[in-house]
SEBA-293999 format. One record per residue (C-alpha): residue in three letters; chain; x, y, z. Coordinates in nm, 3 decimals. Layout:
REM residues N
<r ALA	c A	u X	v Y	w Z>
...
END
This chain:
REM residues 449
<r UNK	c A	u 7.502	v 13.491	w 6.068>
<r UNK	c A	u 7.212	v 13.254	w 6.016>
<r UNK	c A	u 7.004	v 13.178	w 6.321>
<r UNK	c A	u 6.719	v 12.930	w 6.369>
<r UNK	c A	u 6.366	v 13.029	w 6.454>
<r UNK	c A	u 6.162	v 12.852	w 6.719>
<r UNK	c A	u 5.791	v 12.851	w 6.781>
<r UNK	c A	u 5.630	v 12.709	w 7.091>
<r UNK	c A	u 5.306	v 12.528	w 7.163>
<r UNK	c A	u 5.213	v 12.733	w 7.464>
<r UNK	c A	u 4.894	v 12.889	w 7.595>
<r UNK	c A	u 4.954	v 13.188	w 7.819>
<r UNK	c A	u 4.623	v 13.308	w 7.954>
<r UNK	c A	u 4.408	v 13.319	w 7.642>
<r UNK	c A	u 4.687	v 13.383	w 7.392>
<r UNK	c A	u 4.947	v 13.176	w 7.214>
<r UNK	c A	u 5.307	v 13.241	w 7.302>
<r UNK	c A	u 5.597	v 13.256	w 7.058>
<r UNK	c A	u 5.492	v 13.248	w 6.691>
<r UNK	c A	u 5.143	v 13.113	w 6.713>
<r UNK	c A	u 5.224	v 12.759	w 6.616>
<r UNK	c A	u 4.865	v 12.666	w 6.562>
<r UNK	c A	u 4.808	v 12.912	w 6.282>
<r UNK	c A	u 4.609	v 13.182	w 6.457>
<r UNK	c A	u 4.468	v 13.272	w 6.117>
<r UNK	c A	u 4.119	v 13.388	w 6.057>
<r UNK	c A	u 3.934	v 13.210	w 5.781>
<r UNK	c A	u 3.594	v 13.177	w 5.628>
<r UNK	c A	u 3.404	v 12.912	w 5.814>
<r UNK	c A	u 3.319	v 12.600	w 5.614>
<r UNK	c A	u 3.006	v 12.572	w 5.829>
<r UNK	c A	u 2.834	v 12.892	w 5.714>
<r UNK	c A	u 2.614	v 12.760	w 5.433>
<r UNK	c A	u 2.477	v 12.408	w 5.469>
<r UNK	c A	u 2.808	v 12.226	w 5.479>
<r UNK	c A	u 2.843	v 11.892	w 5.308>
<r UNK	c A	u 2.841	v 11.573	w 5.509>
<r UNK	c A	u 3.119	v 11.326	w 5.434>
<r UNK	c A	u 3.116	v 10.952	w 5.495>
<r UNK	c A	u 3.460	v 10.864	w 5.625>
<r UNK	c A	u 3.632	v 10.528	w 5.618>
<r UNK	c A	u 3.635	v 10.302	w 5.923>
<r UNK	c A	u 3.911	v 10.364	w 6.176>
<r UNK	c A	u 4.114	v 10.083	w 6.328>
<r UNK	c A	u 4.401	v 10.093	w 6.568>
<r UNK	c A	u 4.548	v 10.008	w 6.905>
<r UNK	c A	u 4.570	v 10.172	w 7.246>
<r UNK	c A	u 4.901	v 10.140	w 7.424>
<r UNK	c A	u 5.013	v 10.236	w 7.772>
<r UNK	c A	u 5.384	v 10.276	w 7.720>
<r UNK	c A	u 5.480	v 9.959	w 7.533>
<r UNK	c A	u 5.189	v 9.744	w 7.646>
<r UNK	c A	u 4.835	v 9.722	w 7.505>
<r UNK	c A	u 4.539	v 9.840	w 7.713>
<r UNK	c A	u 4.222	v 9.632	w 7.714>
<r UNK	c A	u 3.875	v 9.763	w 7.784>
<r UNK	c A	u 3.935	v 10.122	w 7.676>
<r UNK	c A	u 3.618	v 10.309	w 7.576>
<r UNK	c A	u 3.699	v 10.460	w 7.235>
<r UNK	c A	u 3.503	v 10.757	w 7.099>
<r UNK	c A	u 3.540	v 10.971	w 6.786>
<r UNK	c A	u 3.468	v 11.344	w 6.811>
<r UNK	c A	u 3.418	v 11.634	w 6.572>
<r UNK	c A	u 3.557	v 11.961	w 6.707>
<r UNK	c A	u 3.312	v 12.237	w 6.794>
<r UNK	c A	u 3.264	v 12.561	w 6.601>
<r UNK	c A	u 3.075	v 12.781	w 6.849>
<r UNK	c A	u 3.379	v 12.917	w 7.032>
<r UNK	c A	u 3.713	v 12.829	w 7.184>
<r UNK	c A	u 3.678	v 12.519	w 7.397>
<r UNK	c A	u 3.323	v 12.464	w 7.275>
<r UNK	c A	u 3.161	v 12.124	w 7.305>
<r UNK	c A	u 3.265	v 11.869	w 7.046>
<r UNK	c A	u 3.018	v 11.635	w 6.877>
<r UNK	c A	u 3.044	v 11.258	w 6.914>
<r UNK	c A	u 3.064	v 11.070	w 6.586>
<r UNK	c A	u 2.899	v 10.731	w 6.592>
<r UNK	c A	u 2.893	v 10.481	w 6.877>
<r UNK	c A	u 3.182	v 10.415	w 7.110>
<r UNK	c A	u 3.362	v 10.080	w 7.111>
<r UNK	c A	u 3.593	v 9.902	w 7.354>
<r UNK	c A	u 3.942	v 9.774	w 7.293>
<r UNK	c A	u 4.005	v 9.401	w 7.292>
<r UNK	c A	u 4.244	v 9.212	w 7.516>
<r UNK	c A	u 4.532	v 9.310	w 7.285>
<r UNK	c A	u 4.434	v 9.678	w 7.284>
<r UNK	c A	u 4.288	v 9.676	w 6.933>
<r UNK	c A	u 3.972	v 9.857	w 6.829>
<r UNK	c A	u 3.766	v 9.898	w 6.514>
<r UNK	c A	u 3.524	v 10.184	w 6.461>
<r UNK	c A	u 3.271	v 10.163	w 6.178>
<r UNK	c A	u 3.250	v 10.419	w 5.899>
<r UNK	c A	u 3.107	v 10.747	w 6.021>
<r UNK	c A	u 2.976	v 11.077	w 5.889>
<r UNK	c A	u 3.128	v 11.415	w 5.966>
<r UNK	c A	u 3.098	v 11.770	w 5.840>
<r UNK	c A	u 3.330	v 11.843	w 5.548>
<r UNK	c A	u 3.618	v 12.063	w 5.664>
<r UNK	c A	u 3.565	v 11.989	w 6.033>
<r UNK	c A	u 3.840	v 11.851	w 6.255>
<r UNK	c A	u 3.817	v 11.495	w 6.389>
<r UNK	c A	u 3.988	v 11.341	w 6.689>
<r UNK	c A	u 3.984	v 11.019	w 6.891>
<r UNK	c A	u 3.973	v 10.971	w 7.269>
<r UNK	c A	u 4.004	v 10.659	w 7.480>
<r UNK	c A	u 3.913	v 10.646	w 7.851>
<r UNK	c A	u 3.939	v 10.386	w 8.124>
<r UNK	c A	u 4.056	v 10.033	w 8.061>
<r UNK	c A	u 4.288	v 9.773	w 8.203>
<r UNK	c A	u 4.654	v 9.868	w 8.156>
<r UNK	c A	u 4.769	v 9.572	w 8.365>
<r UNK	c A	u 4.640	v 9.240	w 8.234>
<r UNK	c A	u 4.527	v 8.951	w 8.447>
<r UNK	c A	u 4.764	v 8.665	w 8.527>
<r UNK	c A	u 4.704	v 8.319	w 8.660>
<r UNK	c A	u 4.727	v 8.454	w 9.014>
<r UNK	c A	u 4.609	v 8.815	w 8.993>
<r UNK	c A	u 4.308	v 8.990	w 8.837>
<r UNK	c A	u 4.341	v 9.265	w 8.577>
<r UNK	c A	u 4.392	v 9.619	w 8.708>
<r UNK	c A	u 4.140	v 9.879	w 8.595>
<r UNK	c A	u 4.238	v 10.246	w 8.573>
<r UNK	c A	u 3.941	v 10.480	w 8.552>
<r UNK	c A	u 4.178	v 10.780	w 8.534>
<r UNK	c A	u 4.332	v 10.667	w 8.207>
<r UNK	c A	u 4.269	v 10.898	w 7.911>
<r UNK	c A	u 4.461	v 10.899	w 7.582>
<r UNK	c A	u 4.392	v 11.084	w 7.259>
<r UNK	c A	u 4.506	v 11.169	w 6.908>
<r UNK	c A	u 4.401	v 11.433	w 6.658>
<r UNK	c A	u 4.317	v 11.271	w 6.326>
<r UNK	c A	u 4.275	v 11.574	w 6.098>
<r UNK	c A	u 4.026	v 11.720	w 5.854>
<r UNK	c A	u 3.706	v 11.534	w 5.777>
<r UNK	c A	u 3.729	v 11.422	w 5.416>
<r UNK	c A	u 4.097	v 11.513	w 5.398>
<r UNK	c A	u 4.389	v 11.302	w 5.284>
<r UNK	c A	u 4.553	v 11.337	w 5.627>
<r UNK	c A	u 4.306	v 11.097	w 5.789>
<r UNK	c A	u 4.481	v 10.768	w 5.858>
<r UNK	c A	u 4.269	v 10.454	w 5.889>
<r UNK	c A	u 4.504	v 10.281	w 6.136>
<r UNK	c A	u 4.593	v 10.472	w 6.451>
<r UNK	c A	u 4.827	v 10.387	w 6.736>
<r UNK	c A	u 4.723	v 10.587	w 7.040>
<r UNK	c A	u 4.965	v 10.627	w 7.331>
<r UNK	c A	u 5.122	v 10.886	w 7.559>
<r UNK	c A	u 5.322	v 11.044	w 7.273>
<r UNK	c A	u 5.014	v 11.101	w 7.055>
<r UNK	c A	u 4.841	v 11.245	w 7.362>
<r UNK	c A	u 5.124	v 11.489	w 7.431>
<r UNK	c A	u 5.138	v 11.595	w 7.065>
<r UNK	c A	u 4.761	v 11.644	w 7.046>
<r UNK	c A	u 4.721	v 11.827	w 7.376>
<r UNK	c A	u 5.011	v 12.068	w 7.322>
<r UNK	c A	u 4.901	v 12.147	w 6.966>
<r UNK	c A	u 4.534	v 12.192	w 7.057>
<r UNK	c A	u 4.572	v 12.357	w 7.399>
<r UNK	c A	u 4.462	v 12.705	w 7.277>
<r UNK	c A	u 4.134	v 12.553	w 7.153>
<r UNK	c A	u 4.075	v 12.310	w 7.437>
<r UNK	c A	u 3.913	v 12.306	w 7.781>
<r UNK	c A	u 3.878	v 11.928	w 7.810>
<r UNK	c A	u 3.886	v 11.624	w 7.587>
<r UNK	c A	u 3.516	v 11.663	w 7.505>
<r UNK	c A	u 3.558	v 12.039	w 7.455>
<r UNK	c A	u 3.784	v 12.119	w 7.164>
<r UNK	c A	u 3.661	v 12.390	w 6.930>
<r UNK	c A	u 3.705	v 12.734	w 6.781>
<r UNK	c A	u 3.505	v 13.031	w 6.665>
<r UNK	c A	u 3.351	v 13.030	w 6.320>
<r UNK	c A	u 3.608	v 13.292	w 6.214>
<r UNK	c A	u 3.917	v 13.088	w 6.302>
<r UNK	c A	u 3.862	v 12.746	w 6.148>
<r UNK	c A	u 4.191	v 12.793	w 5.963>
<r UNK	c A	u 4.374	v 12.826	w 6.294>
<r UNK	c A	u 4.217	v 12.507	w 6.428>
<r UNK	c A	u 4.299	v 12.317	w 6.107>
<r UNK	c A	u 4.659	v 12.434	w 6.132>
<r UNK	c A	u 4.672	v 12.316	w 6.494>
<r UNK	c A	u 4.558	v 11.968	w 6.393>
<r UNK	c A	u 4.817	v 11.971	w 6.114>
<r UNK	c A	u 5.091	v 12.037	w 6.370>
<r UNK	c A	u 5.014	v 11.702	w 6.535>
<r UNK	c A	u 5.148	v 11.531	w 6.223>
<r UNK	c A	u 5.470	v 11.728	w 6.263>
<r UNK	c A	u 5.518	v 11.610	w 6.620>
<r UNK	c A	u 5.416	v 11.245	w 6.596>
<r UNK	c A	u 5.345	v 10.969	w 6.346>
<r UNK	c A	u 4.991	v 10.866	w 6.433>
<r UNK	c A	u 5.007	v 10.532	w 6.254>
<r UNK	c A	u 5.268	v 10.399	w 6.498>
<r UNK	c A	u 5.277	v 10.652	w 6.783>
<r UNK	c A	u 5.637	v 10.767	w 6.744>
<r UNK	c A	u 5.821	v 11.101	w 6.732>
<r UNK	c A	u 5.861	v 11.278	w 6.491>
<r UNK	c A	u 5.576	v 11.316	w 6.246>
<r UNK	c A	u 5.568	v 11.275	w 5.866>
<r UNK	c A	u 5.485	v 11.644	w 5.810>
<r UNK	c A	u 5.786	v 11.781	w 5.996>
<r UNK	c A	u 5.984	v 11.993	w 5.746>
<r UNK	c A	u 6.336	v 11.875	w 5.675>
<r UNK	c A	u 6.467	v 12.208	w 5.805>
<r UNK	c A	u 6.297	v 12.166	w 6.143>
<r UNK	c A	u 6.397	v 11.989	w 6.463>
<r UNK	c A	u 6.192	v 11.876	w 6.761>
<r UNK	c A	u 6.279	v 11.868	w 7.133>
<r UNK	c A	u 6.226	v 11.490	w 7.129>
<r UNK	c A	u 6.383	v 11.440	w 7.472>
<r UNK	c A	u 6.134	v 11.677	w 7.633>
<r UNK	c A	u 5.838	v 11.526	w 7.447>
<r UNK	c A	u 5.947	v 11.179	w 7.558>
<r UNK	c A	u 5.978	v 11.298	w 7.917>
<r UNK	c A	u 5.626	v 11.438	w 7.929>
<r UNK	c A	u 5.500	v 11.110	w 7.784>
<r UNK	c A	u 5.698	v 10.918	w 8.049>
<r UNK	c A	u 5.537	v 11.129	w 8.323>
<r UNK	c A	u 5.192	v 11.039	w 8.193>
<r UNK	c A	u 5.290	v 10.674	w 8.149>
<r UNK	c A	u 5.345	v 10.630	w 8.522>
<r UNK	c A	u 4.980	v 10.714	w 8.584>
<r UNK	c A	u 4.848	v 10.534	w 8.275>
<r UNK	c A	u 5.003	v 10.200	w 8.372>
<r UNK	c A	u 4.865	v 10.195	w 8.725>
<r UNK	c A	u 4.545	v 10.144	w 8.916>
<r UNK	c A	u 4.466	v 10.515	w 8.916>
<r UNK	c A	u 4.431	v 10.747	w 9.212>
<r UNK	c A	u 4.322	v 11.082	w 9.352>
<r UNK	c A	u 4.529	v 11.396	w 9.397>
<r UNK	c A	u 4.734	v 11.383	w 9.713>
<r UNK	c A	u 4.696	v 11.008	w 9.777>
<r UNK	c A	u 5.065	v 10.936	w 9.695>
<r UNK	c A	u 4.974	v 10.704	w 9.407>
<r UNK	c A	u 5.133	v 10.759	w 9.066>
<r UNK	c A	u 4.816	v 10.926	w 8.942>
<r UNK	c A	u 4.764	v 11.111	w 9.268>
<r UNK	c A	u 5.112	v 11.264	w 9.250>
<r UNK	c A	u 5.054	v 11.375	w 8.890>
<r UNK	c A	u 4.714	v 11.524	w 8.964>
<r UNK	c A	u 4.847	v 11.705	w 9.272>
<r UNK	c A	u 5.112	v 11.880	w 9.062>
<r UNK	c A	u 4.881	v 11.962	w 8.768>
<r UNK	c A	u 4.576	v 12.157	w 8.890>
<r UNK	c A	u 4.392	v 12.414	w 8.680>
<r UNK	c A	u 4.527	v 12.767	w 8.633>
<r UNK	c A	u 4.374	v 12.885	w 8.960>
<r UNK	c A	u 4.521	v 12.589	w 9.146>
<r UNK	c A	u 4.183	v 12.498	w 9.290>
<r UNK	c A	u 4.059	v 12.210	w 9.072>
<r UNK	c A	u 4.260	v 11.893	w 9.033>
<r UNK	c A	u 4.237	v 11.667	w 8.727>
<r UNK	c A	u 4.088	v 11.320	w 8.741>
<r UNK	c A	u 4.221	v 11.194	w 8.409>
<r UNK	c A	u 4.553	v 11.206	w 8.228>
<r UNK	c A	u 4.437	v 11.421	w 7.934>
<r UNK	c A	u 4.319	v 11.696	w 8.170>
<r UNK	c A	u 4.645	v 11.670	w 8.365>
<r UNK	c A	u 4.840	v 11.710	w 8.040>
<r UNK	c A	u 4.623	v 12.005	w 7.936>
<r UNK	c A	u 4.679	v 12.181	w 8.268>
<r UNK	c A	u 5.055	v 12.135	w 8.227>
<r UNK	c A	u 5.045	v 12.265	w 7.868>
<r UNK	c A	u 4.846	v 12.571	w 7.972>
<r UNK	c A	u 5.062	v 12.637	w 8.280>
<r UNK	c A	u 5.403	v 12.519	w 8.155>
<r UNK	c A	u 5.618	v 12.695	w 8.413>
<r UNK	c A	u 5.450	v 12.546	w 8.720>
<r UNK	c A	u 5.591	v 12.257	w 8.930>
<r UNK	c A	u 5.840	v 12.177	w 8.655>
<r UNK	c A	u 6.111	v 12.017	w 8.868>
<r UNK	c A	u 5.870	v 11.803	w 9.070>
<r UNK	c A	u 5.684	v 11.687	w 8.759>
<r UNK	c A	u 6.015	v 11.589	w 8.601>
<r UNK	c A	u 6.082	v 11.357	w 8.894>
<r UNK	c A	u 5.760	v 11.160	w 8.836>
<r UNK	c A	u 5.893	v 10.959	w 8.546>
<r UNK	c A	u 6.023	v 10.608	w 8.601>
<r UNK	c A	u 6.390	v 10.545	w 8.668>
<r UNK	c A	u 6.370	v 10.329	w 8.354>
<r UNK	c A	u 6.166	v 10.549	w 8.118>
<r UNK	c A	u 5.963	v 10.385	w 7.845>
<r UNK	c A	u 6.015	v 10.666	w 7.594>
<r UNK	c A	u 6.380	v 10.750	w 7.543>
<r UNK	c A	u 6.591	v 10.952	w 7.545>
<r UNK	c A	u 6.439	v 11.137	w 7.839>
<r UNK	c A	u 6.553	v 11.428	w 8.051>
<r UNK	c A	u 6.759	v 11.355	w 8.360>
<r UNK	c A	u 6.536	v 11.359	w 8.669>
<r UNK	c A	u 6.764	v 11.623	w 8.822>
<r UNK	c A	u 6.782	v 11.841	w 8.510>
<r UNK	c A	u 6.432	v 11.975	w 8.444>
<r UNK	c A	u 6.358	v 12.217	w 8.161>
<r UNK	c A	u 6.272	v 12.579	w 8.230>
<r UNK	c A	u 5.912	v 12.512	w 8.131>
<r UNK	c A	u 5.705	v 12.238	w 7.966>
<r UNK	c A	u 5.684	v 12.413	w 7.632>
<r UNK	c A	u 5.736	v 12.225	w 7.307>
<r UNK	c A	u 5.923	v 12.438	w 7.054>
<r UNK	c A	u 5.992	v 12.340	w 6.695>
<r UNK	c A	u 6.310	v 12.502	w 6.565>
<r UNK	c A	u 6.328	v 12.602	w 6.199>
<r UNK	c A	u 6.614	v 12.702	w 5.975>
<r UNK	c A	u 6.633	v 12.803	w 5.610>
<r UNK	c A	u 6.425	v 13.047	w 5.410>
<r UNK	c A	u 6.690	v 13.315	w 5.453>
<r UNK	c A	u 6.668	v 13.340	w 5.834>
<r UNK	c A	u 6.953	v 13.559	w 5.954>
<r UNK	c A	u 6.942	v 13.750	w 6.283>
<r UNK	c A	u 6.561	v 13.776	w 6.290>
<r UNK	c A	u 6.420	v 14.093	w 6.444>
<r UNK	c A	u 6.041	v 14.078	w 6.415>
<r UNK	c A	u 5.761	v 13.839	w 6.326>
<r UNK	c A	u 5.400	v 13.851	w 6.205>
<r UNK	c A	u 5.142	v 13.587	w 6.114>
<r UNK	c A	u 4.897	v 13.614	w 5.824>
<r UNK	c A	u 4.540	v 13.486	w 5.792>
<r UNK	c A	u 4.653	v 13.152	w 5.654>
<r UNK	c A	u 4.889	v 13.084	w 5.943>
<r UNK	c A	u 5.205	v 13.165	w 5.749>
<r UNK	c A	u 5.483	v 13.329	w 5.950>
<r UNK	c A	u 5.674	v 13.632	w 5.817>
<r UNK	c A	u 6.011	v 13.720	w 5.972>
<r UNK	c A	u 6.234	v 14.023	w 5.919>
<r UNK	c A	u 6.608	v 13.949	w 5.902>
<r UNK	c A	u 6.852	v 14.224	w 5.990>
<r UNK	c A	u 7.147	v 13.994	w 5.919>
<r UNK	c A	u 7.091	v 13.983	w 5.543>
<r UNK	c A	u 6.827	v 14.255	w 5.486>
<r UNK	c A	u 6.553	v 14.014	w 5.384>
<r UNK	c A	u 6.214	v 13.875	w 5.485>
<r UNK	c A	u 6.153	v 13.505	w 5.545>
<r UNK	c A	u 5.813	v 13.344	w 5.494>
<r UNK	c A	u 5.731	v 13.004	w 5.644>
<r UNK	c A	u 5.402	v 12.830	w 5.578>
<r UNK	c A	u 5.187	v 12.709	w 5.868>
<r UNK	c A	u 5.391	v 12.388	w 5.891>
<r UNK	c A	u 5.720	v 12.580	w 5.909>
<r UNK	c A	u 5.833	v 12.496	w 5.557>
<r UNK	c A	u 6.021	v 12.785	w 5.394>
<r UNK	c A	u 5.854	v 12.942	w 5.092>
<r UNK	c A	u 6.095	v 13.234	w 5.055>
<r UNK	c A	u 6.388	v 13.054	w 4.896>
<r UNK	c A	u 6.732	v 13.020	w 5.045>
<r UNK	c A	u 6.794	v 13.395	w 5.072>
<r UNK	c A	u 6.453	v 13.532	w 5.172>
<r UNK	c A	u 6.255	v 13.805	w 5.000>
<r UNK	c A	u 6.450	v 14.120	w 4.917>
<r UNK	c A	u 6.220	v 14.312	w 4.679>
<r UNK	c A	u 6.127	v 14.673	w 4.744>
<r UNK	c A	u 6.453	v 14.800	w 4.889>
<r UNK	c A	u 6.450	v 14.605	w 5.216>
<r UNK	c A	u 6.740	v 14.732	w 5.428>
<r UNK	c A	u 6.810	v 14.625	w 5.786>
<r UNK	c A	u 6.439	v 14.555	w 5.850>
<r UNK	c A	u 6.323	v 14.608	w 6.207>
<r UNK	c A	u 5.950	v 14.530	w 6.208>
<r UNK	c A	u 5.668	v 14.383	w 6.000>
<r UNK	c A	u 5.287	v 14.378	w 5.986>
<r UNK	c A	u 5.033	v 14.214	w 5.755>
<r UNK	c A	u 4.733	v 14.399	w 5.605>
<r UNK	c A	u 4.387	v 14.259	w 5.540>
<r UNK	c A	u 4.471	v 14.153	w 5.183>
<r UNK	c A	u 4.785	v 13.961	w 5.281>
<r UNK	c A	u 5.048	v 14.220	w 5.191>
<r UNK	c A	u 5.346	v 14.246	w 5.426>
<r UNK	c A	u 5.463	v 14.593	w 5.532>
<r UNK	c A	u 5.822	v 14.619	w 5.648>
<r UNK	c A	u 5.991	v 14.899	w 5.843>
<r UNK	c A	u 6.349	v 14.947	w 5.717>
<r UNK	c A	u 6.577	v 15.096	w 5.981>
<r UNK	c A	u 6.873	v 15.087	w 5.743>
<r UNK	c A	u 6.743	v 15.333	w 5.482>
<r UNK	c A	u 6.449	v 15.501	w 5.660>
<r UNK	c A	u 6.180	v 15.358	w 5.431>
<r UNK	c A	u 5.891	v 15.116	w 5.447>
<r UNK	c A	u 5.839	v 14.834	w 5.197>
<r UNK	c A	u 5.516	v 14.678	w 5.079>
<r UNK	c A	u 5.559	v 14.312	w 4.976>
<r UNK	c A	u 5.281	v 14.129	w 4.799>
<r UNK	c A	u 5.150	v 13.808	w 4.957>
<r UNK	c A	u 5.396	v 13.592	w 4.764>
<r UNK	c A	u 5.694	v 13.819	w 4.831>
<r UNK	c A	u 5.768	v 13.840	w 4.458>
<r UNK	c A	u 5.722	v 14.216	w 4.422>
<r UNK	c A	u 5.782	v 14.508	w 4.652>
<r UNK	c A	u 5.724	v 14.883	w 4.661>
<r UNK	c A	u 5.933	v 15.125	w 4.865>
<r UNK	c A	u 5.791	v 15.435	w 5.037>
<r UNK	c A	u 5.998	v 15.715	w 5.188>
<r UNK	c A	u 5.950	v 16.061	w 5.330>
<r UNK	c A	u 5.668	v 16.156	w 5.568>
<r UNK	c A	u 5.923	v 16.189	w 5.847>
<r UNK	c A	u 6.054	v 15.834	w 5.829>
<r UNK	c A	u 6.375	v 15.818	w 6.027>
<r UNK	c A	u 6.526	v 15.482	w 6.131>
<r UNK	c A	u 6.178	v 15.330	w 6.178>
<r UNK	c A	u 6.178	v 15.065	w 6.448>
<r UNK	c A	u 5.816	v 14.951	w 6.464>
<r UNK	c A	u 5.507	v 14.929	w 6.244>
<r UNK	c A	u 5.139	v 14.839	w 6.295>
<r UNK	c A	u 4.818	v 14.858	w 6.095>
<r UNK	c A	u 4.480	v 14.967	w 6.230>
<r UNK	c A	u 4.127	v 14.854	w 6.147>
<r UNK	c A	u 4.094	v 15.119	w 5.879>
<r UNK	c A	u 4.405	v 15.003	w 5.698>
<r UNK	c A	u 4.626	v 15.290	w 5.814>
<r UNK	c A	u 4.992	v 15.220	w 5.890>
<r UNK	c A	u 5.156	v 15.359	w 6.202>
<r UNK	c A	u 5.536	v 15.372	w 6.210>
<r UNK	c A	u 5.749	v 15.463	w 6.511>
<r UNK	c A	u 6.067	v 15.651	w 6.420>
<r UNK	c A	u 6.346	v 15.583	w 6.665>
<r UNK	c A	u 6.571	v 15.832	w 6.488>
<r UNK	c A	u 6.333	v 16.125	w 6.515>
<r UNK	c A	u 6.110	v 16.047	w 6.814>
<r UNK	c A	u 5.801	v 16.076	w 6.595>
<r UNK	c A	u 5.524	v 15.859	w 6.456>
<r UNK	c A	u 5.451	v 15.854	w 6.082>
<r UNK	c A	u 5.110	v 15.747	w 5.948>
<r UNK	c A	u 5.036	v 15.616	w 5.598>
<r UNK	c A	u 4.741	v 15.485	w 5.403>
<r UNK	c A	u 4.805	v 15.120	w 5.316>
<r UNK	c A	u 4.604	v 15.161	w 4.996>
<r UNK	c A	u 4.856	v 15.391	w 4.827>
<r UNK	c A	u 5.129	v 15.473	w 5.081>
<r UNK	c A	u 5.026	v 15.838	w 5.109>
<r UNK	c A	u 5.079	v 16.031	w 5.432>
<r UNK	c A	u 4.782	v 16.092	w 5.660>
<r UNK	c A	u 4.696	v 16.450	w 5.743>
<r UNK	c A	u 4.922	v 16.592	w 6.012>
<r UNK	c A	u 5.178	v 16.313	w 5.988>
<r UNK	c A	u 5.443	v 16.280	w 6.123>
<r UNK	c A	u 5.319	v 16.321	w 6.479>
<r UNK	c A	u 5.532	v 16.419	w 6.774>
<r UNK	c A	u 5.502	v 16.531	w 7.131>
<r UNK	c A	u 5.304	v 16.369	w 7.412>
<r UNK	c A	u 5.626	v 16.221	w 7.545>
<r UNK	c A	u 5.720	v 16.034	w 7.226>
<r UNK	c A	u 6.089	v 15.952	w 7.250>
<r UNK	c A	u 6.274	v 15.700	w 7.031>
<r UNK	c A	u 5.969	v 15.472	w 6.999>
<r UNK	c A	u 6.046	v 15.101	w 6.969>
<r UNK	c A	u 5.696	v 14.954	w 6.965>
<r UNK	c A	u 5.348	v 15.059	w 6.857>
<r UNK	c A	u 5.002	v 14.904	w 6.899>
<r UNK	c A	u 4.665	v 15.014	w 6.767>
<r UNK	c A	u 4.305	v 14.937	w 6.846>
<r UNK	c A	u 4.138	v 14.720	w 6.579>
<r UNK	c A	u 3.885	v 14.990	w 6.484>
END
């Protein structure tokens, strides 16, 4: 029976939930040796609050930081303000090759002046969109920024973000950050601010109704005169329900409110769902009386041989490897969720009812086979596999690799732990190990060194 696979954009504490949508891969930093500076094309676009343009928005380009998670971003060039019809034009700018670039707009007048009333200014308004890699082909030169692009950007970048001016990663995980920015183009089309994005694989589906609903919640604050938490205004109600993780600091702008929701997705869900308008701008939207379980955004994937998946691992490039007990195969999805393992998955190396998987430092996948009491080593492309047996393997149910490259396999059929060298599959001295209360082990973890 084929079953889909979902991955969620969710920060739980300091770790990604589900399958690490943003890549979570370590990579060589492009900033280590006098990186090249790229002159990028001018950026034009429009800021919209719902379906109406916002005048007077302060628009600023940023380059994501590289000194740690949530590190300070660098401003790129001068800021500009949107015109009466919400349009803006930023001049050409320079950025570091391989860095990630994004756009933020703050303040502005979401409600235009009429013959009888002045324009309404909202200092709490904040909208954003992730543009992509400096010097890359994914950089559009016309951008439509609205609540949907803000939701897509915040949920994708939440693991790397502590505020709209603080988006960054460590020098060892630039691949993860690049993959996170790439996810934005799966969720939304930045050229017109609609769901879904041009990079969404054909085998994937989005929870568009939930994304629309989050955008509708933000829209009620965006298209208002602003407010303070607890003051019963549209913004005040949003800010009251979206404090930081400790519940002690309340947001003062809509990006921070969205970030707090993304990082604490199970909090105040029902009450937040009721904040949207009775006539939502972005449709279809969730019923006000039927909230989700949590404000996670999960992309569901099919194909690649997925069939009753049992275990998952992520490699250094952000690719996801999944063991399938339903058809004794391994599925590999690239960082965007596109299947690279064919329609039936990888089956080399005697894979049989696989129960667990881990990835070594050179990109090989190691699979524990409960069906024939072996382990399989797949190369990084899944094209070749080597089977290892013996060393006490008995219905192995879990596998992990330590910092020295040694494999540790829990045997549910023998209540033992087998240890192998990943270099040649040989047994470590004294393996298999037993005792110390080991009984039908189903999971194993090792320290990195």
